N, C-alpha and C positions, 0 to 999 in steps of 0.2 A: 785159633790163628795166633802166631807170635808176631808182635809188632814192636819195633825198636824205636827208641827215642834218644837222640844225642844232642849235645851242645857242641856243634862243630861248624856253625854257620849254615846257611841255607844250601842244601845239597840237591843236585839234580840226579835223577836215576841213572844218567849216563856217566856221572862222575866216578872216578876210580875209588875215591874215598867212600862214596855211597856203597859201592860194591864190596869194599873192604869191611864196612860196618855190618852189612848183611851177613858176611861170613863170620865175623867176630861174635856178633850177638846171636847168630843162628836164628834169624827171623825172616819173614816173608816180605816185610815192608819197613822202611825206616822213615821216621819223621824227624826233622832236624831244625834247630833254632840256633841263632847266634847267642852269645853269652847272656845278654840281658833281655832277650826276646822270649815271648811265650806264645807267639802266634801258632806255631806248629803243635805245641802242647795242647792248646785249646782245641785245635782241629782233631788231634789224636783222641782226646777225651770224648769228643762228639762221635768219632768214628768207631770206637770199640763197641763190641757186642758181647753178650753173655758167652763165657767160655774162652774169651781171648786172654792173652797174657801180654802185658807191657814189659819189655826188657830194656834195662839201662845198665850202663857200666858201673855207675855209682849212684847211691841214694841222693847225692848232691845234685844230680841232673834233674831231679823231680822236686826237690824241696831245699829249704835253707835251714831247717831245724828238724829234730827228731819228731817233735809234736806235729809239725806240718805234714811230715811224711805219713805218720800214723793216721791223721785225719783223712788224707787222700787215699791211703790203703783201705781204710774202713769204708769210705764212700764207694770205691771200686769193688770191694769185696761184696757189698750188698747188691751190686749189679751183676755179680758173677764174673767179674773181671779180676785177674790176678796180676801181681807185680813181681818181677824178678830183678834183683840187683846183684850183678855178678861179683863185684869187689867185696861186698858185705855178705855174700852167700845167703841172700834172702830170697825166698820163694813162697809167696803167700798162698799158693795152691796146695802146699803141703798141709797135712792134717794138724801139725803143731801150730803153724801160723794161723790156720783157720780158727783154732780154739782161742788163740790169743786175741785175734781181732774180734771174735765173737764176744769175748768178755769185755774188751775195751769199748765196744759199741754201746754197752749198757749206760756209760756215762753220757752219751748223747740222747739215748731214747728214754731213760727212766728217771733221770734227775730232774726235779721240778725247775721250771724257768725261774731265774733269779738266784738259785742256789747252785746251779751247775757250774762247771769250769768254763774255760774259754770256749765259745761256740766255734763251729767249723768256719774257717776263714780261707776260702779258696782265693787264689790270685785274682780270679775274675771279679769277685766281690770287691776287693781292694781297688781294682782298676775302675769299676763302675762308680764306686763312692768318690774316688778321686776326681772324676769328671764333675760330679755334683759339687765338690769342694771348689773346683776351679771356677764354676759358674755361680758361686755364692749361694747355692741352694741349702747347703749344710756346712757346719764347721768341722774341723779336724777332730775337735773334742767330741762332738756328737757322733761322728763316724766311729771313733775308737770305743765309745760307750756302747754303740749298737753291736759292734763286732767283738767286744770283750777283749780288746787288745790295748797295748800302750802306744804312745805316739812313736816311740823308737821302732816298734814292730811295723807300724803303718808306713813310716818313711823308708825303713829297710826294704820292704817289699816294693816300694816305688822305685828305689834305686836299682833293685834287681830287674825290674821291667824296663829300666832305662828312661823313665819319664823325668826323673830328676837326678842330679849328680850329688846333691847334698841337701840336708834339711834346711829349708829356708830360714833366714834369720828373722827373729821377732821384730816387727815394725813398731817403733815407739815414736812419740811426738814430744820429746823433752824440750823442743824449741818453743813449745807453747807454755812452758812452766810459769813464766812471769805473768802471763795472762790469767792462768788458773789460780796462781798464788794470790793475785789481787781479789779474785772472786771469793776465795777461801777466807781471806782477812775481812772481807765485807760481810761474811756470813751468808753469802748467796749460794754457796755450794760446799759440800763436805770434802775433806781430804780424800776419802775413799772414792767419791764420785770423780774427782779430778784425776785420780790415778787410773780409774777405768777409762776415762776419756783419752788419756795420754798413753794408755796401755803399758803402765809401769807398776812396779811394786811400791807399797807404802814406804818401805825402807829407802827406796830410790828417791821418792819424793822428798823425804827429810834430808837426804844427802844433798839434793839439789838446793834445798833451803839453806843448809849450812854453807854451801859453796857461795850462794848469793850474799849471805850475811858476811862472809869473810871478804868478799869483793867490796861490799859497802863499807866495811870497817877500814879496809886499805885505802879506799878512795878518800875517806875523811882525814 
């Protein structure tokens, strides 16, 4: 069965655009999401069965990078599900693509844990971990380490899902510098510990110290 997926907003089967996509993609059913939504994509991935093909107009409808597309294509290929991208003339049901995906899957199956490349990171995983981050169960750093990705990739995927519009700014507590500086001078706490408590870099700490020293000199 040929199943289409489009980024055209939520479409009803009675919509003219829906009927147009059926004809354009030459499929029996179309799943549709708005630009940053992935609800229908998740539904589609649960719906597909061995022998089905997912048809999209562009690779960008399914992924935001070549690596992410390959990971998804490999996962589906193992299930006996194929991907067809019209604009890029990709059809993973062809023997050539089958050979390529078969070779690439070795990196996921045979490479020892700890030395392998970045692990599979489906959008669903990012979304689930983000919920844990929101509730304080894990940190972004811990999530990125588990998934083998950088913070920029983590936040880029969240923006794609529409959960956030931009990477949140780092929260610091430089207003407490004077308090921690007194503790440092009294030998009750180290500079490193005070920086950790204020969530600032050591270089920032010394810049704040210089600023206060200049203010003190001007006051005298």
